[in-house]
MDAnalysis code that builds the backbone (N, CA, C; Angstrom):
import MDAnalysis as mda
import numpy as np

u = mda.Universe.empty(306, n_residues=102, atom_resindex=np.repeat(np.arange(102), 3), trajectory=True)
u.add_TopologyAttr("name", ["N", "CA", "C"] * 102)
u.add_TopologyAttr("resid", np.arange(1, 103))
u.add_TopologyAttr("resname", ["GLY", "ASP", "ILE", "LYS", "THR", "ALA", "GLN", "THR", "SER", "SER", "GLY", "GLU", "VAL", "GLN", "ALA", "ARG", "ALA", "ALA", "ILE", "LEU", "CYS", "MET", "GLY", "ALA", "GLN", "ALA", "ARG", "LYS", "LEU", "GLU", "GLN", "ILE", "LEU", "ARG", "GLN", "TYR", "PRO", "GLU", "ILE", "HIS", "PHE", "THR", "GLN", "LYS", "VAL", "GLU", "SER", "ASN", "GLN", "LEU", "PHE", "PHE", "THR", "LEU", "PRO", "SER", "GLU", "PRO", "LEU", "ARG", "LYS", "LEU", "GLN", "ALA", "GLU", "TYR", "PHE", "PHE", "TYR", "LEU", "TRP", "ASP", "GLU", "ALA", "LYS", "ASN", "GLU", "ALA", "ARG", "LEU", "VAL", "THR", "SER", "TRP", "ASP", "THR", "THR", "ASP", "GLU", "ASP", "LEU", "GLU", "ARG", "PHE", "GLU", "GLN", "SER", "LEU", "LYS", "ARG", "ALA", "PHE"])
u.atoms.positions = np.array([
    [-1.297, 33.316, -26.258],
    [-0.031, 32.712, -25.839],
    [-0.054, 31.179, -26.102],
    [1.037, 30.679, -25.881],
    [1.202, 29.251, -26.040],
    [0.559, 28.501, -24.929],
    [-0.055, 27.426, -25.231],
    [-0.604, 26.493, -24.244],
    [0.386, 25.377, -24.107],
    [0.922, 25.228, -22.838],
    [1.895, 24.124, -22.690],
    [1.183, 22.940, -22.090],
    [1.453, 21.804, -22.627],
    [0.823, 20.619, -22.140],
    [1.923, 19.751, -21.384],
    [1.497, 19.158, -20.389],
    [2.346, 18.301, -19.555],
    [2.401, 16.939, -20.284],
    [3.574, 16.542, -20.596],
    [3.692, 15.189, -21.164],
    [4.096, 14.291, -20.121],
    [3.281, 13.201, -19.892],
    [3.589, 12.272, -18.935],
    [3.766, 10.901, -19.554],
    [4.794, 10.237, -19.180],
    [4.971, 8.891, -19.720],
    [4.017, 7.920, -19.127],
    [3.764, 6.786, -19.827],
    [2.887, 5.754, -19.262],
    [3.376, 5.210, -17.947],
    [4.695, 5.205, -17.857],
    [5.290, 4.628, -16.536],
    [4.996, 5.577, -15.357],
    [5.047, 6.899, -15.581],
    [4.653, 7.887, -14.579],
    [3.156, 7.748, -14.211],
    [2.288, 7.584, -15.196],
    [0.955, 7.439, -14.940],
    [0.638, 6.171, -14.114],
    [1.347, 5.104, -14.462],
    [1.200, 3.857, -13.735],
    [1.680, 4.015, -12.293],
    [2.750, 4.696, -12.111],
    [3.341, 4.887, -10.792],
    [2.378, 5.712, -9.934],
    [1.841, 6.765, -10.552],
    [0.838, 7.608, -9.734],
    [-0.369, 6.795, -9.406],
    [-0.861, 5.952, -10.342],
    [-2.043, 5.121, -10.057],
    [-1.727, 4.064, -8.950],
    [-0.547, 3.547, -8.969],
    [-0.141, 2.631, -7.923],
    [-0.117, 3.248, -6.560],
    [0.418, 4.521, -6.461],
    [0.438, 5.214, -5.193],
    [-0.946, 5.492, -4.673],
    [-1.855, 5.883, -5.570],
    [-3.300, 6.147, -5.186],
    [-3.876, 4.862, -4.684],
    [-3.654, 3.777, -5.395],
    [-4.232, 2.437, -4.995],
    [-3.707, 2.016, -3.610],
    [-2.392, 2.192, -3.357],
    [-1.880, 1.856, -1.986],
    [-2.597, 2.703, -0.898],
    [-2.806, 3.966, -1.198],
    [-3.470, 4.794, -0.149],
    [-4.889, 4.376, 0.069],
    [-5.630, 3.994, -1.066],
    [-7.042, 3.584, -0.949],
    [-7.064, 2.242, -0.138],
    [-6.221, 1.322, -0.448],
    [-6.194, 0.067, 0.237],
    [-5.877, 0.234, 1.743],
    [-4.965, 1.133, 2.069],
    [-4.527, 1.458, 3.417],
    [-5.794, 1.952, 4.195],
    [-6.603, 2.864, 3.499],
    [-7.785, 3.401, 4.202],
    [-8.758, 2.268, 4.471],
    [-8.936, 1.348, 3.468],
    [-9.828, 0.234, 3.662],
    [-9.354, -0.651, 4.850],
    [-8.089, -0.919, 4.914],
    [-7.540, -1.678, 5.939],
    [-7.684, -1.049, 7.276],
    [-7.471, 0.251, 7.331],
    [-7.682, 1.048, 8.528],
    [-9.163, 0.866, 9.057],
    [-10.132, 0.964, 8.108],
    [-11.558, 0.846, 8.539],
    [-11.817, -0.591, 9.106],
    [-11.145, -1.580, 8.464],
    [-11.350, -3.020, 9.034],
    [-10.817, -3.094, 10.404],
    [-9.604, -2.551, 10.589],
    [-8.952, -2.667, 11.911],
    [-9.691, -1.857, 12.987],
    [-10.307, -0.750, 12.651],
    [-11.024, 0.146, 13.555],
    [-12.325, -0.551, 14.076],
    [-12.681, -1.639, 13.495],
    [-13.909, -2.343, 13.991],
    [-13.614, -3.074, 15.334],
    [-12.291, -3.106, 15.667],
    [-11.967, -3.915, 16.877],
    [-11.510, -2.877, 17.906],
    [-12.281, -2.788, 19.020],
    [-11.846, -1.784, 20.081],
    [-10.518, -2.133, 20.755],
    [-10.139, -3.378, 20.619],
    [-8.814, -3.755, 21.204],
    [-7.645, -3.302, 20.403],
    [-7.832, -2.865, 19.221],
    [-6.779, -2.442, 18.345],
    [-6.657, -0.943, 18.489],
    [-5.502, -0.451, 18.703],
    [-5.266, 1.027, 18.961],
    [-4.203, 1.435, 17.960],
    [-4.506, 2.471, 17.145],
    [-3.503, 2.998, 16.271],
    [-2.495, 3.897, 17.058],
    [-1.222, 3.679, 16.735],
    [-0.174, 4.443, 17.453],
    [0.343, 5.558, 16.633],
    [0.003, 5.561, 15.299],
    [0.381, 6.729, 14.499],
    [-0.779, 6.939, 13.498],
    [-0.919, 8.218, 13.099],
    [-1.983, 8.618, 12.188],
    [-1.652, 7.926, 10.832],
    [-2.646, 7.414, 10.174],
    [-2.509, 6.750, 8.940],
    [-2.478, 7.830, 7.811],
    [-1.230, 8.005, 7.304],
    [-1.013, 9.057, 6.259],
    [-0.371, 8.488, 4.966],
    [-0.117, 7.204, 4.996],
    [0.480, 6.556, 3.800],
    [-0.052, 5.154, 3.738],
    [0.696, 4.236, 3.117],
    [0.293, 2.835, 3.036],
    [0.719, 2.050, 4.227],
    [1.275, 2.637, 5.238],
    [1.769, 1.925, 6.430],
    [0.761, 2.220, 7.606],
    [0.456, 1.182, 8.317],
    [-0.442, 1.237, 9.411],
    [0.311, 0.665, 10.683],
    [0.318, 1.495, 11.710],
    [0.960, 1.116, 12.956],
    [-0.094, 0.996, 14.054],
    [-0.133, -0.093, 14.779],
    [-1.173, -0.286, 15.764],
    [-0.735, -1.353, 16.780],
    [-1.411, -1.355, 17.908],
    [-1.183, -2.365, 18.946],
    [-2.414, -3.266, 19.000],
    [-2.213, -4.450, 19.427],
    [-3.323, -5.443, 19.636],
    [-2.905, -6.435, 20.690],
    [-3.858, -7.096, 21.283],
    [-3.592, -7.991, 22.334],
    [-2.712, -9.213, 21.840],
    [-2.001, -9.902, 22.797],
    [-1.068, -10.949, 22.429],
    [-1.763, -12.113, 21.736],
    [-2.877, -12.605, 22.158],
    [-3.483, -13.738, 21.629],
    [-3.932, -13.579, 20.128],
    [-4.672, -12.493, 19.826],
    [-4.987, -12.258, 18.426],
    [-3.682, -12.036, 17.527],
    [-2.718, -11.371, 18.129],
    [-1.472, -11.161, 17.368],
    [-0.795, -12.499, 17.040],
    [-0.762, -13.407, 17.994],
    [-0.149, -14.711, 17.768],
    [-0.948, -15.461, 16.663],
    [-2.276, -15.384, 16.741],
    [-3.063, -16.086, 15.718],
    [-2.908, -15.488, 14.268],
    [-2.809, -14.156, 14.211],
    [-2.595, -13.566, 12.944],
    [-1.142, -13.800, 12.413],
    [-0.181, -13.872, 13.228],
    [1.184, -14.196, 12.818],
    [1.306, -15.649, 12.295],
    [0.375, -16.528, 12.734],
    [0.373, -17.856, 12.213],
    [0.000, -17.895, 10.702],
    [-0.819, -16.887, 10.359],
    [-1.256, -16.851, 8.925],
    [-0.591, -15.798, 8.047],
    [-0.084, -14.786, 8.668],
    [0.519, -13.608, 7.896],
    [1.893, -13.223, 8.502],
    [2.750, -12.792, 7.627],
    [3.960, -12.240, 8.050],
    [3.850, -10.726, 8.066],
    [4.164, -10.154, 9.220],
    [4.193, -8.717, 9.312],
    [5.207, -8.297, 10.416],
    [5.622, -7.047, 10.350],
    [6.671, -6.652, 11.240],
    [6.055, -6.239, 12.593],
    [6.735, -6.659, 13.666],
    [6.446, -6.041, 14.946],
    [7.330, -4.897, 15.092],
    [6.746, -3.684, 15.181],
    [7.510, -2.418, 15.231],
    [8.082, -2.300, 16.611],
    [7.315, -2.641, 17.684],
    [7.796, -2.589, 19.039],
    [7.185, -3.800, 19.726],
    [8.035, -4.845, 19.905],
    [7.584, -6.069, 20.492],
    [7.091, -5.915, 21.907],
    [7.659, -5.082, 22.673],
    [7.272, -4.882, 24.038],
    [5.813, -4.327, 24.224],
    [5.346, -3.645, 23.162],
    [3.967, -3.072, 23.206],
    [3.017, -3.856, 22.318],
    [3.488, -4.944, 21.628],
    [2.700, -5.615, 20.603],
    [2.301, -4.626, 19.524],
    [3.250, -3.711, 19.132],
    [2.947, -2.775, 18.100],
    [3.298, -3.371, 16.734],
    [2.384, -3.511, 15.889],
    [2.536, -4.101, 14.605],
    [2.567, -3.043, 13.464],
    [3.192, -3.353, 12.342],
    [3.141, -2.545, 11.175],
    [2.649, -3.342, 10.008],
    [1.604, -2.917, 9.346],
    [1.140, -3.492, 8.136],
    [1.383, -2.486, 7.005],
    [1.665, -2.971, 5.829],
    [1.904, -2.158, 4.695],
    [1.088, -2.653, 3.507],
    [0.324, -1.754, 2.932],
    [-0.339, -2.154, 1.658],
    [0.572, -1.839, 0.492],
    [0.324, -2.521, -0.603],
    [1.165, -2.433, -1.778],
    [0.321, -2.102, -2.970],
    [0.877, -1.795, -4.074],
    [0.194, -1.523, -5.286],
    [-0.663, -2.706, -5.747],
    [-0.236, -3.931, -5.319],
    [-0.972, -5.119, -5.735],
    [-1.840, -5.716, -4.576],
    [-2.112, -4.954, -3.574],
    [-3.054, -5.340, -2.543],
    [-4.461, -5.269, -3.122],
    [-5.139, -6.418, -3.083],
    [-6.507, -6.445, -3.745],
    [-7.541, -6.355, -2.605],
    [-8.798, -6.137, -3.063],
    [-9.945, -6.203, -2.119],
    [-10.002, -7.573, -1.583],
    [-9.763, -8.601, -2.350],
    [-9.887, -9.963, -1.905],
    [-8.820, -10.227, -0.775],
    [-7.631, -9.625, -0.915],
    [-6.590, -9.750, 0.126],
    [-7.127, -9.189, 1.434],
    [-7.819, -8.028, 1.320],
    [-8.320, -7.334, 2.565],
    [-9.463, -8.181, 3.132],
    [-10.258, -8.750, 2.281],
    [-11.390, -9.554, 2.759],
    [-10.899, -10.819, 3.488],
    [-9.817, -11.430, 2.934],
    [-9.206, -12.619, 3.629],
    [-8.665, -12.204, 4.972],
    [-7.938, -11.010, 5.037],
    [-7.422, -10.557, 6.282],
    [-8.515, -10.290, 7.262],
    [-9.587, -9.712, 6.759],
    [-10.706, -9.376, 7.692],
    [-11.280, -10.657, 8.287],
    [-11.362, -11.676, 7.528],
    [-11.890, -13.049, 8.041],
    [-10.894, -13.603, 9.028],
    [-9.633, -13.385, 8.827],
    [-8.578, -13.895, 9.766],
    [-8.674, -13.139, 11.069],
    [-9.011, -11.778, 10.929],
    [-9.166, -10.990, 12.235],
    [-10.424, -11.511, 12.942],
    [-11.462, -11.809, 12.294],
    [-12.604, -12.299, 13.050],
    [-12.291, -13.541, 13.726],
    [-11.592, -14.494, 13.111],
    [-11.187, -15.780, 13.747],
    [-10.210, -15.477, 14.905],
    [-9.309, -14.539, 14.751],
    [-8.333, -14.227, 15.775],
    [-8.977, -13.609, 17.043],
    [-9.930, -12.785, 16.877],
    [-10.638, -12.226, 17.955],
    [-11.883, -13.008, 18.488],
])
Protein backbone atom coordinates (compact mmCIF):
# COMPACT_ATOMS: atom_id res chain seq x y z
CA GLY A 1 0.00 0.00 0.00
CA ASP A 2 0.86 3.62 -0.15
CA ILE A 3 2.78 5.15 2.70
CA LYS A 4 1.42 8.57 3.48
CA THR A 5 3.74 11.09 5.01
CA ALA A 6 2.66 14.02 7.06
CA GLN A 7 3.93 17.21 5.60
CA THR A 8 4.48 19.84 8.20
CA SER A 9 5.46 23.39 7.44
CA SER A 10 8.41 24.91 9.26
CA GLY A 11 5.96 27.34 10.88
CA GLU A 12 3.97 24.45 12.35
CA VAL A 13 7.15 22.83 13.66
CA GLN A 14 8.23 26.11 15.25
CA ALA A 15 4.79 26.59 16.81
CA ARG A 16 4.84 23.09 18.30
CA ALA A 17 8.37 23.64 19.64
CA ALA A 18 7.28 26.94 21.21
CA ILE A 19 4.35 25.24 22.97
CA LEU A 20 6.65 22.53 24.35
CA CYS A 21 9.11 25.17 25.52
CA MET A 22 6.36 27.13 27.32
CA GLY A 23 5.28 23.98 29.15
CA ALA A 24 8.84 23.06 30.11
CA GLN A 25 9.51 26.54 31.45
CA ALA A 26 6.21 26.50 33.37
CA ARG A 27 7.25 23.24 35.04
CA LYS A 28 10.62 24.77 35.98
CA LEU A 29 8.87 27.83 37.40
CA GLU A 30 6.49 25.60 39.32
CA GLN A 31 9.45 23.80 40.94
CA ILE A 32 11.01 27.14 41.90
CA LEU A 33 7.77 28.34 43.51
CA ARG A 34 7.22 25.04 45.34
CA GLN A 35 10.42 25.65 47.31
CA TYR A 36 8.47 28.20 49.38
CA PRO A 37 5.97 26.72 51.85
CA GLU A 38 4.20 30.09 51.98
CA ILE A 39 3.24 29.78 48.31
CA HIS A 40 0.12 27.72 47.63
CA PHE A 41 -1.02 26.74 44.15
CA THR A 42 -4.71 27.37 43.61
CA GLN A 43 -4.96 25.50 40.32
CA LYS A 44 -3.19 22.48 38.91
CA VAL A 45 -0.40 23.49 36.54
CA GLU A 46 -1.52 22.15 33.17
CA SER A 47 -0.32 24.82 30.79
CA ASN A 48 2.01 27.80 30.76
CA GLN A 49 -0.11 29.59 33.38
CA LEU A 50 0.56 29.29 37.11
CA PHE A 51 -1.96 30.43 39.72
CA PHE A 52 -0.89 30.71 43.35
CA THR A 53 -1.24 32.70 46.55
CA LEU A 54 1.57 34.25 48.53
CA PRO A 55 1.91 36.54 51.55
CA SER A 56 1.47 40.31 51.09
CA GLU A 57 5.04 41.40 51.81
CA PRO A 58 6.78 39.09 49.32
CA LEU A 59 4.06 39.91 46.79
CA ARG A 60 4.72 43.64 47.17
CA LYS A 61 8.47 43.12 46.75
CA LEU A 62 8.02 41.00 43.62
CA GLN A 63 5.62 43.51 42.11
CA ALA A 64 8.30 46.17 42.50
CA GLU A 65 10.47 44.15 40.09
CA TYR A 66 7.97 42.31 37.88
CA PHE A 67 4.59 42.93 36.35
CA PHE A 68 2.12 40.13 36.78
CA TYR A 69 -1.61 39.83 37.19
CA LEU A 70 -3.35 39.51 40.48
CA TRP A 71 -6.04 37.01 39.68
CA ASP A 72 -7.84 37.58 42.99
CA GLU A 73 -6.57 40.56 44.96
CA ALA A 74 -8.54 39.64 48.09
CA LYS A 75 -6.59 36.36 48.35
CA ASN A 76 -3.23 37.63 46.99
CA GLU A 77 -3.72 35.14 44.17
CA ALA A 78 -1.25 35.81 41.37
CA ARG A 79 -0.98 34.49 37.85
CA LEU A 80 2.35 34.06 36.09
CA VAL A 81 2.59 33.01 32.47
CA THR A 82 5.61 31.60 30.70
CA SER A 83 6.12 32.34 27.03
CA TRP A 84 7.94 30.83 24.09
CA ASP A 85 10.79 33.24 24.83
CA THR A 86 11.07 32.61 28.60
CA THR A 87 14.70 31.63 29.13
CA ASP A 88 16.43 29.72 31.90
CA GLU A 89 18.17 33.02 32.73
CA ASP A 90 14.75 34.68 33.17
CA LEU A 91 13.78 31.94 35.62
CA GLU A 92 17.09 32.23 37.49
CA ARG A 93 16.60 36.00 37.88
CA PHE A 94 13.07 35.43 39.14
CA GLU A 95 14.32 32.81 41.58
CA GLN A 96 16.87 35.29 42.96
CA SER A 97 14.08 37.87 43.32
CA LEU A 98 12.01 35.32 45.25
CA LYS A 99 14.91 34.70 47.62
CA ARG A 100 15.19 38.44 48.30
CA ALA A 101 11.40 38.79 48.70
CA PHE A 102 11.17 36.00 51.26
